[in-house]
C-alpha positions as CSV (number, residue, x, y, z in Angstrom):
1,M,13.0,46.6,-28.0
2,D,12.1,43.0,-28.5
3,V,15.6,41.7,-29.4
4,F,18.0,40.8,-26.7
5,G,21.6,41.8,-27.1
6,G,24.3,44.4,-26.8
7,G,27.2,46.0,-28.5
8,F,30.9,46.2,-27.6
9,L,34.1,48.1,-28.4
10,Y,37.4,46.5,-27.4
11,S,40.8,48.2,-27.6
12,M,43.2,45.9,-29.4
13,G,46.3,48.1,-29.0
14,E,47.1,51.6,-30.4
15,E,46.0,50.9,-34.0
16,Y,43.2,48.4,-33.7
17,L,39.6,48.2,-32.4
18,A,37.2,45.3,-32.2
19,V,33.6,46.3,-32.7
20,G,30.8,43.8,-32.3
21,L,27.1,43.3,-31.9
22,I,25.3,40.5,-30.0
23,L,21.8,39.5,-30.9
24,G,19.7,36.9,-29.2
25,L,18.6,34.3,-31.7
26,D,15.1,34.3,-30.4
27,W,14.3,37.4,-32.5
28,P,10.9,37.3,-34.1
29,Y,11.7,39.0,-37.5
30,V,11.9,36.9,-40.6
31,D,14.0,39.5,-42.4
32,L,16.6,40.4,-39.7
33,E,20.2,40.2,-41.1
34,P,22.8,40.2,-38.3
35,Q,25.5,41.5,-40.5
36,R,23.4,44.4,-41.7
37,E,22.5,45.2,-38.0
38,L,26.2,45.3,-37.3
39,E,26.7,47.8,-40.1
40,F,23.8,49.8,-38.7
41,Y,25.3,49.7,-35.2
42,K,28.6,51.1,-36.5
43,T,26.7,54.2,-37.7
44,H,25.8,55.2,-34.2
45,P,27.6,58.5,-33.4
46,F,29.3,57.2,-30.3
47,V,30.7,54.1,-32.2
48,A,31.3,56.0,-35.5
49,Q,33.7,58.5,-33.9
50,F,36.1,55.7,-33.2
51,L,35.8,54.2,-36.6
52,K,36.3,57.3,-38.7
53,G,38.9,56.6,-41.5
54,A,39.3,53.0,-40.3
55,T,39.8,50.0,-42.5
56,I,38.2,46.6,-41.8
57,V,41.0,44.0,-41.5
58,S,38.9,41.0,-40.2
59,A,35.3,40.0,-39.7
60,G,33.6,37.0,-38.2
61,A,30.6,35.5,-36.3
62,K,29.8,32.9,-33.8
63,T,27.0,31.8,-31.5
64,I,27.2,32.3,-27.8
65,P,26.1,29.4,-25.5
66,E,23.6,31.5,-23.5
67,G,21.6,28.7,-21.9
68,G,23.4,29.3,-18.6
69,W,23.1,27.3,-15.4
70,F,20.1,25.2,-16.5
71,S,21.9,24.1,-19.7
72,L,25.2,23.0,-18.2
73,P,26.2,19.6,-19.5
74,M,28.1,16.9,-17.7
75,L,31.4,18.7,-17.1
76,W,33.7,15.7,-16.9
77,A,33.9,12.1,-18.0
78,R,36.6,9.5,-17.9
79,G,39.5,11.0,-19.8
80,A,37.8,14.3,-20.7
81,L,36.9,17.7,-19.2
82,L,34.8,20.5,-20.7
83,V,36.0,24.1,-20.3
84,G,34.9,27.5,-21.4
85,D,32.3,27.8,-24.2
86,A,32.3,24.1,-24.7
87,A,30.9,23.8,-21.2
88,G,28.5,26.7,-21.7
89,L,30.3,28.8,-19.0
90,V,29.0,32.2,-20.2
91,N,27.7,34.7,-17.7
92,M,24.8,36.3,-19.6
93,E,24.4,39.1,-17.0
94,K,27.7,40.4,-18.3
95,I,27.5,38.7,-21.8
96,K,31.0,37.6,-20.9
97,G,32.7,34.2,-20.8
98,L,36.4,34.8,-21.2
99,H,37.1,35.1,-17.5
100,N,35.2,31.8,-16.9
101,A,37.1,30.1,-19.7
102,I,40.4,31.0,-18.0
103,R,39.1,30.0,-14.6
104,S,37.8,26.7,-15.9
105,G,41.1,26.0,-17.6
106,M,42.9,26.5,-14.3
107,A,40.5,24.3,-12.5
108,A,40.9,21.6,-15.2
109,A,44.7,21.8,-14.9
110,D,44.4,21.3,-11.2
111,A,42.2,18.3,-11.6
112,I,44.5,16.8,-14.2
113,L,47.6,17.4,-12.1
114,D,46.0,15.8,-9.1
115,G,44.9,12.8,-11.1
116,D,41.3,13.3,-10.1
117,L,39.0,14.5,-12.8
118,A,35.9,14.1,-10.6
119,A,37.2,17.0,-8.5
120,Y,36.9,19.4,-11.5
121,P,33.3,20.6,-10.6
122,Q,34.5,21.4,-7.1
123,G,37.4,23.3,-8.6
124,L,34.9,25.4,-10.6
125,E,33.0,26.0,-7.4
126,T,36.1,27.1,-5.5
127,R,37.1,29.5,-8.3
128,G,33.6,31.1,-8.3
129,V,32.6,29.9,-11.7
130,L,29.6,27.9,-10.7
131,S,28.3,30.4,-8.1
132,E,28.4,33.0,-10.8
133,M,26.5,30.8,-13.2
134,R,23.9,30.1,-10.5
135,H,23.4,33.8,-9.8
136,A,22.7,34.4,-13.5
137,R,20.5,31.3,-13.9
138,N,17.3,33.3,-14.8
139,F,18.8,36.4,-16.3
140,R,18.6,35.6,-20.0
141,Q,15.1,34.0,-19.7
142,A,13.9,37.3,-18.2
143,F,14.2,38.9,-21.6
144,R,12.0,36.3,-23.3
145,W,9.1,38.8,-23.5
146,G,11.2,41.8,-24.6
147,L,13.4,44.5,-23.0
148,L,10.6,46.4,-21.3
149,T,9.7,43.3,-19.3
150,G,13.1,41.9,-19.1
151,M,15.0,44.9,-17.7
152,P,13.1,45.1,-14.4
153,L,12.6,41.4,-14.1
154,S,16.4,40.8,-14.6
155,L,17.1,42.9,-11.5
156,V,15.4,40.3,-9.3
157,S,15.9,37.2,-11.5
158,H,18.5,35.8,-9.2
159,L,16.1,35.9,-6.2
160,L,13.4,33.8,-7.9
161,P,13.0,30.4,-6.4
162,F,11.8,28.9,-9.7
163,R,13.1,28.6,-13.2
164,I,11.8,31.1,-15.7
165,P,10.8,29.0,-18.8
166,A,12.9,29.5,-21.9
167,G,11.5,29.3,-25.4
168,K,13.1,27.8,-28.4
169,D,14.9,30.2,-30.6
170,H,13.6,28.8,-33.9
171,E,10.0,28.9,-32.7
172,A,10.3,32.6,-32.0
173,T,10.4,33.5,-35.8
174,C,7.1,34.9,-36.8
175,A,6.0,35.1,-40.5
176,T,4.2,38.3,-39.9
177,R,7.0,40.2,-38.2
178,V,9.1,42.2,-40.6
179,L,11.9,44.6,-39.7
180,A,12.2,46.2,-43.1
181,R,15.5,47.7,-42.5
182,Q,16.2,50.3,-45.2
183,T,19.8,51.0,-44.6
184,T,22.4,50.0,-47.2
185,P,25.3,48.3,-45.6
186,V,28.8,49.5,-46.4
187,L,30.0,45.9,-46.2
188,D,28.0,43.2,-47.9
189,R,27.8,39.6,-46.7
190,A,30.0,38.3,-49.4
191,A,32.8,40.7,-48.5
192,F,32.2,39.8,-44.8
193,A,32.9,36.2,-45.6
194,G,36.1,37.2,-47.4
195,L,37.2,39.1,-44.3
196,A,36.7,36.0,-42.2
197,N,39.4,34.4,-44.3
198,T,37.3,31.2,-44.5
199,S,38.7,28.3,-46.5
200,H,37.2,25.0,-47.5
201,R,38.2,22.5,-50.1
202,E,35.9,23.2,-53.1
203,D,35.2,19.6,-53.8
204,A,34.8,18.6,-50.1
205,P,31.5,17.1,-49.1
206,S,29.2,19.8,-47.8
207,H,29.1,20.0,-44.0
208,L,25.7,21.7,-44.2
209,V,22.8,19.3,-44.9
210,I,19.3,20.2,-45.9
211,V,17.2,17.5,-44.4
212,D,14.1,17.8,-46.6
213,P,14.0,20.1,-49.7
214,E,10.2,20.1,-49.6
215,V,10.3,21.7,-46.2
216,C,12.5,24.4,-47.6
217,A,9.9,25.0,-50.3
218,R,7.2,25.4,-47.7
219,C,9.4,27.8,-45.7
220,Q,9.8,30.0,-48.8
221,T,6.1,30.2,-49.1
222,D,5.3,30.7,-45.4
223,M,8.3,32.8,-44.2
224,E,10.3,33.8,-47.3
225,A,13.3,31.7,-46.4
226,P,14.8,33.5,-43.4
227,C,18.0,31.5,-43.7
228,T,18.8,33.6,-46.8
229,R,18.9,36.6,-44.4
230,F,20.1,35.4,-41.0
231,C,23.3,33.8,-42.3
232,P,26.0,36.5,-41.9
233,T,28.0,35.2,-44.9
234,E,25.2,34.5,-47.3
235,V,25.7,30.7,-47.4
236,Y,22.0,30.3,-48.3
237,R,20.7,32.0,-51.5
238,L,17.6,31.7,-53.6
239,S,17.7,31.2,-57.3
240,G,14.1,31.2,-58.4
241,E,12.5,28.6,-56.2
242,R,15.7,26.7,-55.5
243,L,17.8,27.1,-52.4
244,H,21.5,27.1,-53.1
245,V,23.9,26.3,-50.3
246,S,27.4,27.7,-50.6
247,A,29.2,25.8,-47.9
248,T,32.6,27.3,-48.7
249,N,31.3,30.7,-47.4
250,C,30.5,29.2,-44.0
251,V,32.3,30.7,-40.9
252,H,30.9,27.9,-38.7
253,C,28.9,30.3,-36.5
254,G,26.1,27.8,-36.0
255,T,23.3,30.2,-36.5
256,C,21.5,28.2,-39.2
257,A,21.4,25.0,-37.0
258,V,19.7,27.0,-34.2
259,K,17.6,29.5,-36.1
260,C,16.1,27.6,-39.0
261,P,12.3,27.8,-38.2
262,Y,11.7,24.2,-39.3
263,Q,15.0,22.8,-37.9
264,N,15.7,21.6,-41.4
265,I,19.4,22.4,-41.5
266,V,22.1,20.2,-40.0
267,W,25.6,21.5,-39.4
268,T,28.3,18.9,-39.1
269,S,32.0,19.2,-38.5
270,P,33.8,19.8,-41.8
271,E,37.1,18.2,-42.7
272,G,39.8,19.0,-40.3
273,G,41.3,22.5,-40.3
274,Q,38.7,24.0,-42.7
275,G,36.8,27.1,-41.9
276,P,37.6,30.7,-40.9
277,R,41.1,31.8,-40.1
278,Y,40.6,35.0,-38.1
279,K,43.1,37.8,-37.8
280,M,43.4,39.4,-34.4
281,M,40.3,37.6,-33.2
Protein backbone atom coordinates (compact mmCIF):
# COMPACT_ATOMS: atom_id res chain seq x y z
CA MET A 1 0.00 0.00 0.00
CA ASP A 2 2.98 2.34 0.17
CA VAL A 3 4.39 1.68 -3.33
CA PHE A 4 2.93 3.57 -6.28
CA GLY A 5 2.41 1.71 -9.53
CA GLY A 6 0.24 -0.58 -11.57
CA GLY A 7 0.25 -3.57 -13.85
CA PHE A 8 -0.70 -4.03 -17.48
CA LEU A 9 -1.54 -6.71 -20.04
CA TYR A 10 -1.30 -5.78 -23.71
CA SER A 11 -2.42 -7.96 -26.59
CA MET A 12 0.37 -8.24 -29.17
CA GLY A 13 -1.60 -10.27 -31.69
CA GLU A 14 -3.06 -13.76 -31.53
CA GLU A 15 0.00 -15.48 -30.08
CA TYR A 16 1.71 -12.86 -27.94
CA LEU A 17 0.96 -10.95 -24.77
CA ALA A 18 2.96 -8.21 -23.09
CA VAL A 19 2.79 -8.25 -19.30
CA GLY A 20 4.43 -5.60 -17.17
CA LEU A 21 4.62 -4.01 -13.76
CA ILE A 22 5.21 -0.36 -12.93
CA LEU A 23 6.75 0.60 -9.58
CA GLY A 24 7.41 4.11 -8.34
CA LEU A 25 11.10 4.45 -7.51
CA ASP A 26 10.26 6.20 -4.26
CA TRP A 27 9.58 2.86 -2.58
CA PRO A 28 10.98 2.66 0.97
CA TYR A 29 12.13 -0.98 1.06
CA VAL A 30 15.85 -1.74 0.96
CA ASP A 31 15.28 -5.25 -0.36
CA LEU A 32 12.62 -4.72 -3.03
CA GLU A 33 13.53 -6.42 -6.32
CA PRO A 34 11.46 -5.15 -9.27
CA GLN A 35 12.06 -8.27 -11.32
CA ARG A 36 10.92 -10.49 -8.43
CA GLU A 37 7.82 -8.32 -8.00
CA LEU A 38 7.05 -8.83 -11.70
CA GLU A 39 7.28 -12.58 -11.19
CA PHE A 40 5.01 -12.29 -8.15
CA TYR A 41 2.53 -10.19 -10.15
CA LYS A 42 2.38 -12.89 -12.83
CA THR A 43 1.11 -15.39 -10.24
CA HIS A 44 -2.07 -13.38 -9.64
CA PRO A 45 -4.97 -15.59 -10.79
CA PHE A 46 -6.32 -12.99 -13.21
CA VAL A 47 -2.92 -12.57 -14.87
CA ALA A 48 -1.89 -16.23 -14.61
CA GLN A 49 -4.89 -17.44 -16.60
CA PHE A 50 -3.54 -15.70 -19.69
CA LEU A 51 0.01 -16.97 -19.20
CA LYS A 52 -0.72 -20.65 -18.67
CA GLY A 53 1.63 -22.69 -20.86
CA ALA A 54 3.30 -19.53 -22.22
CA THR A 55 6.99 -19.14 -23.04
CA ILE A 56 8.90 -15.93 -22.32
CA VAL A 57 10.43 -14.60 -25.54
CA SER A 58 11.65 -11.20 -24.38
CA ALA A 59 12.12 -9.16 -21.22
CA GLY A 60 13.24 -5.66 -20.40
CA ALA A 61 13.03 -2.66 -18.10
CA LYS A 62 13.10 1.13 -18.29
CA THR A 63 12.39 4.13 -16.11
CA ILE A 64 9.36 6.28 -16.84
CA PRO A 65 9.77 10.08 -16.68
CA GLU A 66 6.98 10.69 -14.18
CA GLY A 67 7.88 14.22 -13.09
CA GLY A 68 5.03 15.59 -15.18
CA TRP A 69 4.16 19.23 -15.75
CA PHE A 70 6.52 20.64 -13.14
CA SER A 71 9.48 18.76 -14.62
CA LEU A 72 9.06 19.65 -18.27
CA PRO A 73 12.35 20.90 -19.78
CA MET A 74 12.82 23.49 -22.47
CA LEU A 75 10.99 21.80 -25.33
CA TRP A 76 12.87 23.42 -28.18
CA ALA A 77 16.18 25.04 -28.98
CA ARG A 78 17.84 26.18 -32.15
CA GLY A 79 18.03 23.11 -34.37
CA ALA A 80 16.41 20.72 -31.86
CA LEU A 81 13.02 19.63 -30.51
CA LEU A 82 12.22 17.26 -27.66
CA VAL A 83 9.35 14.80 -28.13
CA GLY A 84 7.79 11.91 -26.22
CA ASP A 85 9.65 10.49 -23.24
CA ALA A 86 12.66 12.70 -23.95
CA ALA A 87 10.42 15.66 -23.16
CA GLY A 88 8.78 13.92 -20.17
CA LEU A 89 5.35 13.92 -21.82
CA VAL A 90 3.90 11.07 -19.75
CA ASN A 91 0.42 11.40 -18.27
CA MET A 92 0.76 9.78 -14.84
CA GLU A 93 -3.01 9.76 -14.32
CA LYS A 94 -3.10 7.07 -17.00
CA ILE A 95 0.53 5.94 -16.63
CA LYS A 96 0.58 6.40 -20.36
CA GLY A 97 2.76 8.34 -22.76
CA LEU A 98 2.52 6.67 -26.18
CA HIS A 99 -0.35 8.89 -27.32
CA ASN A 100 1.58 12.02 -26.32
CA ALA A 101 4.69 10.71 -28.07
CA ILE A 102 2.67 10.46 -31.30
CA ARG A 103 1.03 13.84 -30.83
CA SER A 104 4.32 15.55 -30.00
CA GLY A 105 5.90 13.95 -33.07
CA MET A 106 3.13 15.38 -35.22
CA ALA A 107 3.50 18.81 -33.63
CA ALA A 108 7.26 18.65 -34.17
CA ALA A 109 6.76 17.74 -37.83
CA ASP A 110 4.44 20.71 -38.28
CA ALA A 111 6.95 23.10 -36.69
CA ILE A 112 9.77 21.76 -38.84
CA LEU A 113 7.76 21.94 -42.05
CA ASP A 114 6.72 25.51 -41.23
CA GLY A 115 10.33 26.43 -40.49
CA ASP A 116 9.42 27.80 -37.07
CA LEU A 117 10.63 25.63 -34.18
CA ALA A 118 9.46 28.23 -31.66
CA ALA A 119 5.88 27.33 -32.65
CA TYR A 120 6.34 23.78 -31.35
CA PRO A 121 4.97 24.44 -27.80
CA GLN A 122 1.86 26.00 -29.33
CA GLY A 123 1.48 22.91 -31.48
CA LEU A 124 1.56 20.79 -28.34
CA GLU A 125 -1.09 23.03 -26.83
CA THR A 126 -3.30 22.76 -29.90
CA ARG A 127 -3.07 18.97 -29.90
CA GLY A 128 -4.02 18.77 -26.23
CA VAL A 129 -0.68 17.52 -24.93
CA LEU A 130 0.11 20.40 -22.61
CA SER A 131 -3.43 20.72 -21.28
CA GLU A 132 -3.35 17.03 -20.40
CA MET A 133 -0.02 17.48 -18.63
CA ARG A 134 -1.39 20.46 -16.66
CA HIS A 135 -4.42 18.47 -15.55
CA ALA A 136 -2.15 15.70 -14.19
CA ARG A 137 0.35 18.12 -12.64
CA ASN A 138 -0.22 17.01 -9.03
CA PHE A 139 -1.41 13.45 -9.57
CA ARG A 140 1.84 11.56 -8.97
CA GLN A 141 2.84 13.69 -6.00
CA ALA A 142 -0.48 12.87 -4.33
CA PHE A 143 0.79 9.32 -3.74
CA ARG A 144 3.92 10.45 -1.96
CA TRP A 145 2.41 9.36 1.37
CA GLY A 146 1.04 6.02 0.15
CA LEU A 147 -2.08 4.73 -1.61
CA LEU A 148 -4.54 5.35 1.22
CA THR A 149 -3.76 9.06 1.16
CA GLY A 150 -3.01 9.26 -2.53
CA MET A 151 -6.17 7.69 -3.92
CA PRO A 152 -8.65 10.25 -2.51
CA LEU A 153 -6.22 13.14 -2.91
CA SER A 154 -5.60 12.26 -6.57
CA LEU A 155 -9.30 12.78 -7.34
CA VAL A 156 -9.02 16.49 -6.55
CA SER A 157 -5.31 16.99 -7.29
CA HIS A 158 -6.05 18.86 -10.52
CA LEU A 159 -8.12 21.41 -8.58
CA LEU A 160 -5.39 22.35 -6.13
CA PRO A 161 -4.05 25.88 -6.73
CA PHE A 162 -0.63 24.93 -5.37
CA ARG A 163 2.05 22.41 -6.18
CA ILE A 164 2.20 19.30 -4.01
CA PRO A 165 5.86 18.92 -3.03
CA ALA A 166 7.63 15.90 -4.48
CA GLY A 167 10.30 13.99 -2.59
CA LYS A 168 13.48 12.56 -4.08
CA ASP A 169 13.31 8.89 -4.96
CA HIS A 170 16.70 7.99 -3.50
CA GLU A 171 15.88 9.66 -0.18
CA ALA A 172 12.79 7.47 0.26
CA THR A 173 14.86 4.32 0.84
CA CYS A 174 14.74 3.43 4.54
CA ALA A 175 17.29 1.14 6.16
CA THR A 176 14.70 -0.26 8.56
CA ARG A 177 12.03 -1.03 5.96
CA VAL A 178 12.29 -4.63 4.74
CA LEU A 179 9.82 -6.31 2.39
CA ALA A 180 11.20 -9.83 2.98
CA ARG A 181 9.48 -11.32 -0.05
CA GLN A 182 9.62 -15.11 0.29
CA THR A 183 8.50 -16.12 -3.20
CA THR A 184 11.00 -17.87 -5.44
CA PRO A 185 10.93 -16.34 -8.92
CA VAL A 186 10.54 -18.66 -11.90
CA LEU A 187 12.85 -16.37 -13.87
CA ASP A 188 16.02 -15.15 -12.16
CA ARG A 189 17.68 -11.84 -12.97
CA ALA A 190 20.51 -13.33 -15.00
CA ALA A 191 18.01 -15.05 -17.29
CA PHE A 192 16.03 -11.80 -17.41
CA ALA A 193 19.13 -10.02 -18.75
CA GLY A 194 19.56 -12.73 -21.37
CA LEU A 195 15.98 -12.28 -22.55
CA ALA A 196 16.63 -8.57 -22.97
CA ASN A 197 19.18 -9.61 -25.61
CA THR A 198 21.58 -7.00 -24.26
CA SER A 199 24.96 -6.73 -25.90
CA HIS A 200 28.09 -4.80 -24.93
CA ARG A 201 31.66 -5.15 -26.08
CA GLU A 202 33.37 -7.05 -23.26
CA ASP A 203 36.47 -4.84 -23.25
CA ALA A 204 34.55 -1.56 -23.62
CA PRO A 205 35.00 1.06 -20.88
CA SER A 206 32.27 0.67 -18.27
CA HIS A 207 29.42 3.11 -18.75
CA LEU A 208 28.55 2.66 -15.06
CA VAL A 209 30.82 4.55 -12.68
CA ILE A 210 31.02 4.18 -8.91
CA VAL A 211 31.94 7.66 -7.71
CA ASP A 212 33.42 6.70 -4.32
CA PRO A 213 34.00 3.04 -3.32
CA GLU A 214 34.12 4.06 0.35
CA VAL A 215 30.55 5.30 0.08
CA CYS A 216 29.57 1.87 -1.25
CA ALA A 217 31.19 0.29 1.80
CA ARG A 218 29.16 2.54 4.08
CA CYS A 219 26.01 1.69 2.15
CA GLN A 220 26.64 -2.02 2.66
CA THR A 221 26.83 -1.44 6.41
CA ASP A 222 23.88 0.92 6.66
CA MET A 223 21.50 -0.44 4.02
CA GLU A 224 22.90 -3.78 2.86
CA ALA A 225 23.60 -2.44 -0.65
CA PRO A 226 20.11 -2.02 -2.16
CA CYS A 227 21.66 -1.71 -5.65
CA THR A 228 22.26 -5.47 -5.52
CA ARG A 229 18.47 -5.88 -5.36
CA PHE A 230 16.85 -3.03 -7.26
CA CYS A 231 18.79 -3.67 -10.48
CA PRO A 232 16.52 -5.94 -12.57
CA THR A 233 19.45 -7.59 -14.35
CA GLU A 234 21.85 -8.06 -11.41
CA VAL A 235 24.50 -5.65 -12.66
CA TYR A 236 25.61 -5.07 -9.06
CA ARG A 237 26.72 -8.06 -6.99
CA LEU A 238 28.55 -8.44 -3.69
CA SER A 239 31.55 -10.73 -3.34
CA GLY A 240 32.47 -10.54 0.30
CA GLU A 241 32.72 -6.84 0.98
CA ARG A 242 33.52 -5.91 -2.60
CA LEU A 243 30.90 -4.62 -5.02
CA HIS A 244 31.24 -6.02 -8.55
CA VAL A 245 29.72 -4.15 -11.48
CA SER A 246 28.80 -6.28 -14.51
CA ALA A 247 28.14 -3.51 -17.00
CA THR A 248 27.57 -5.98 -19.84
CA ASN A 249 24.31 -7.07 -18.14
CA CYS A 250 22.92 -3.54 -18.21
CA VAL A 251 19.64 -2.89 -20.06
CA HIS A 252 20.00 0.89 -19.62
CA CYS A 253 16.84 1.25 -17.54
CA GLY A 254 18.44 4.01 -15.46
CA THR A 255 17.17 2.69 -12.11
CA CYS A 256 20.59 2.77 -10.44
CA ALA A 257 21.24 6.41 -11.30
CA VAL A 258 17.92 7.38 -9.71
CA LYS A 259 17.56 4.97 -6.80
CA CYS A 260 21.07 4.72 -5.33
CA PRO A 261 20.48 6.10 -1.79
CA TYR A 262 23.82 7.91 -1.80
CA GLN A 263 23.70 8.97 -5.46
CA ASN A 264 27.03 7.21 -5.88
CA ILE A 265 26.36 5.63 -9.29
CA VAL A 266 26.71 7.56 -12.53
CA TRP A 267 25.21 6.15 -15.72
CA THR A 268 26.76 7.46 -18.92
CA SER A 269 25.93 6.68 -22.53
CA PRO A 270 27.79 3.54 -23.66
CA GLU A 271 29.46 3.14 -27.01
CA GLY A 272 27.03 3.61 -29.88
CA GLY A 273 24.60 0.80 -30.58
CA GLN A 274 25.32 -1.16 -27.42
CA GLY A 275 22.61 -2.26 -25.04
CA PRO A 276 19.35 -4.25 -25.20
CA ARG A 277 17.89 -5.40 -28.47
CA TYR A 278 14.30 -6.06 -27.57
CA LYS A 279 12.01 -8.37 -29.50
CA MET A 280 8.41 -7.23 -29.93
CA MET A 281 8.96 -4.39 -27.48
